[in-house]
N, C-alpha and C positions, 0 to 999 in steps of 0.2 A: 179395342186397340189391336192393330195388327202389326206384326214386325216383318221386316223383309230380310231375307237371307241373302248374303252376298253370293254372287256366282262363283262357282268353283274355279280355282286358278288352274291354268293349263301348264304343262311342262314346257319349258322353253326349248325350241329346236336348236338353239345355239349351243355348241359344245365348248366347254372351257378347256384351254390348253393345259397340259400337265404342268404342275408346279415344279420349279427347280428344286433340287435337293436342299434341305435346310439343315442337314447334319454337318457338324464340323469334320475336318479331316480325321481319319481314324487314329493317327499316331500324333497326339498333341503333347504327350509327355516326352521328356528328353530320352532319346535312345541311349543305351549303354555303350559308349564308345571307348571308355577307358580314359579319355581326356577329361580333366576336371572341368565341370560346368559351374557357372555362376548365375544365380537367379537375379535378374534385374527388375522384375515386376511380377505381379500376379493379377489375373483378370478377376474383377470383382462383380461383373455383370454386364448387361447390355446397356447401350446408350442410344436412344432413339429407335427407329424402325429399319434403318438402312444397313445394319450389320456392324456398327461401331461398338466398341467395348470400353468400359471404364477400367482403369488400372490403379492398383496400389503400387506406387513406384518405390524402388529401393536404390535408384540411381538418379543422378541429376537430370539426365536427358537420354531418351532412347533413339533420338533422330540419327545417331551415328551408326545404328545397326539396322540391317534389313532382314536378316534371317534368324529365327528363333527355334529352339527345340529341335536341333539337328536338321533344319530346313523344312519342317512341317508347317511353319507359319511364316509368311512373308509380309513384312510391314509395308503398307502403302503410304500411310500418313499418320502423324501423331501431333496432337495439339494439347500440350500439358499432360493431363492424365486420361485423355481420350485418344483411342487408336483405331485404325482401320487396317484389317488384314485382307490380303487378296483371296484367301480361302474362305472367308466369312461373308456370305451374301445377304443375310437378313437377321432380324432380331432373334428368331428361333435358334439359329446357328450361334449367334453371339451369346445367348443365355446358356447354351449347352457347354460353353467354354468356361463358365464360372468356376473359379478355383484353380484353373490351369496356371502353372508357373511358367514364366517366359525366361529361358536361360540361353546363354551363349557360352562358347568355350572360353576358359580362363585366358587363353592366348589372344583372344579378340579384344581384351580390355586394353586401354591405353597404358603406356609405361608410367611408372610412379616416380616422383621426385624423392630425394632423400628425406626420410622421416615420415613419408606417407605410407599407407597400407590399405589393403582391401580387407574388409571384415572376413571374407571367405578364406583369406590366407592365414588369419589368426586362429580360426576355429580348429580345434583338434591339436594345436601345438602343445607339446609338453612344457610345463611351467616348473622352473627351479628358482630357489631363492638365490640371492647374491652370495650366500654362504655355502651354496652347493646342495641344499636340501631339496629333495623331490617334493614338489607341491601338488602335482596332479596334472590336469590338462585343461585348456581353455574350452569351455562349453558354450559360451555365448558372448556377444558384444552388444551392449545396449547403449542408448543415448537418451538421457532424461532431460536434456536441454543444456547442460553445462559441459558437455564433452563426452567422449566415449568412456564406458566403464566395462572392464573385462570381468567375466565371471569364471572362476576356476573351480573345478571339482577335484577334491582331494581323493586319494586312493580309498579312503574309508567312506566315501559318498558325501561328506559334508562339503558345502560350497561357501566361497567367500568372493567378494567383489573388490576390484582394485581400479582406481582411475588410470586411464591410459595417458600418462604424462611422464616426463623424464624422471621425476622424483620417485614415482612408484614402479615404473617399468624402464629401467635405464638402458635395456638392450633387448632386441628381438631380431630373429632372422627366420629363415625357412625351416630350421631344425628345432628351435626352442625359444621360449620367452623367459627372460630373467626378471624376477620381481624382487624389489627391495624387501629384506626380511621384516622391516618395521611395518610394512603394509600387508604382510601375510598373517591372517588371523590364526591364532593357535588352535 
């Protein structure tokens, strides 16, 4: 039995054009401007091969914003949790953005109605009881399905949680949060 060898393949005379750069813009993090920034989403990965990205959203809708991270990312389109940025040409560039937070200046957010708040505005607020006792500061705002819950860290490092409602938090402003003493763990 004899076997045939396939003829050697020849190199193609056709030259491939150079590929477009697939790296994301160099400054995808928020530049330090001194102006407070609010994170509206984080990129969790690529979607498809055309440069779209998947997002974890912290806002209802991103369509009202066009520029993120100090102008380094420009939103071209958004469909739910899928977005396309002008600076992202393909899947490789989209994958390189995994973990990048999308932020806008606090001043770009819409004004709030009475009784509304942005989580970012509550973080870091000093917390005091309605009796005047220093309780610590707000370290996180969570929502487990029944409404927002504020987590306060005491000066000794211990933490407690309080529902964000009128009974537990009768007052807050840009300088402090007042928590009803009955809701502050001892």
